[in-house]
N, C-alpha and C positions, 0 to 999 in steps of 0.2 A: 648419229641419230638424226636425223633431219625433223622431225616432229616430237617436242619432248610432251609425256601427260600432261594434258590439259588445252591441248592443241585442238582449234577447230579445223577439220577438213572433209574434204569432199571426195566423193569416189570421180574417176576418171569418166564413168559411162553414165553419170547421170548428174543433178542437180544436187541429190541431197548429201546434208551436210550432217558431221557427228562430230563426237569428241573423243579424242584417244584417250581412252584407261587405261590402257597399258603398254610397255615396248618388249619387243623382245629382241635379242641381238640374234641373227642370222648368219654369223661367221664375222669376219674384218669388213665387209664393204656393204655389207646388207642389215635390214631390220625390220622385222615384221609389227604389223600393230594390231591390240584389240579395239576398235571400233564400240560407242555407243551410239547409234542413230538417229536423229530427231524423229523417227517413227517409232521409235522404243525398241527396235531390233540391236543384236548384236553381231558383230562377225569380225573375223579375223583375216586381215590385207597387209600384204605385202608393201613396201615402200612406193615400188613404183605405181601401185595402183590409186593414188593416192595425191591428192593435190591441195595445198592452200585454200581455203574457202576465201579469203580475198587475197585474190593475187599481188594487189598492191600494199596490203599492210597483213603480217599474219596476225591469227587473231588466237584467244587463250579464253578457257572457260572464263566466268564470273569470279569462281569460287576458290581459283589459283594464286 
């Protein structure tokens, strides 16, 4: 799992960021993530659709 629960990530298609709320293993080499986006929406994404919000330093939600 690349992004643990509480990680701050962004979608590859844009600048929106969000928090990893839950993770789901999809076999031995892949994970899926349920994300709460900054705009209040939620959605599920495969690992390859996401990046760290800050490529220089992985960030975690302050409550973690």
